[in-house]
Phi, psi and omega in degrees: 000139179297162179295147170301142175259133172241136170247115203218138173228147189222147178204164183275192181310134176197113177289139172218153173284161174303316179297323178292317176290328178296316180298314178296317176297321175295318185295324180295309183298323178283328178292312178295329179297331178288345182269328180197142171309323179303334178256017192268333184238116184242134190232160165233157176258121187271012185101340177227330184211168170277130190241120181284136174284137184096341176256069186089350179244105183271152177302324181303320180295319185290322183295315183299324180284343184261008181290142181244185181306161184307124176097341183265005173070217187226139175242119185244143170226150175195176181209146187268126176074105179294340178228039178287142180294327175258105180301136183224114188241147183239127175234141174215140169236117183220155183082359175298110181247001183275125184276069179244142181310129173089356178251128184233155164264143178190161173229130179235131171249119184252124186244126182253075183285141185277332180228159180303324184290329180291319182298318181291331177296340180275340186308315178296337185273340189303315183290317182287325170301313183291314177302322173300310178300317181295325176298324185274318187260351177049067186273185176269320171206182182194166182203158171226113187188198179221175177303328175311321175277326187281309185309308181297345177270347170045054176273150175284177183301334184255359187265127177294162173212155182272131175254201174300325179232138177224139178244129171248130172304166184305315183289325173294322178290332179296334184278347180288146178302135178279169174101035172304154192294335185250328186224010181076014175283190179295151177280125180233139178305133189296137175101331188254341180209148177230139177255140180236119178294148178257171184294332176280002182094357173288196185209132173255125181246136180241128176252147187282339182208174180298314184293322185293327180286327175292322175293324176294319179298325172298316177301315183291323169298316183292331176283347177097002183281353183249025174301150183305149177298130180301151179266345184240008176205172184279331187231149179284152172216144185301153181298146178296000000 
């Protein structure tokens, strides 16, 4: 069975209101729905049946029910397609504002393909999915990949790693050497990765294979773009 694919964005402490988290969850749901019919129907289980979000179940209600202790934000879970052949799960921790080691905000869409062909069919969607999550949640970094990319990079819980697709927030992207061959973007070895700027000034990098993703991770670490996620703020910034 192929490895689980995760599309994930991560950031440090950031206080958010329940209304703000609900609005971001709604924007996430609508943005993903535009990318594929498989991402168009999100459900929660109410203890008895599958309930489709948006059909009488508002994000505000889900967020209110997901509130944790003061300062620990909200934890949301949902799944796409009550009878989907490929299980797709959504988890989010948002509004976590306590600056404690090991605690992170993040959103993950986890895809569990049953066959290799199913896994490959997701490849064209990984970059737009990651870009959509980044646009909504304004994270510190993100990736779309599998354990085959993560394990060789041996990062800690707060340390970024490169997947088949990788997102860098604007200040992380700013430490890469400038002067790409076509658009003045960052210098990347020819052939294995391409960069696309995001609306917030960040960068989405795409690697063609697992070895290329691991090599990209090494390049980003050497450049200083993979410093650990801060414990006292939501996004990393270069030392003064």
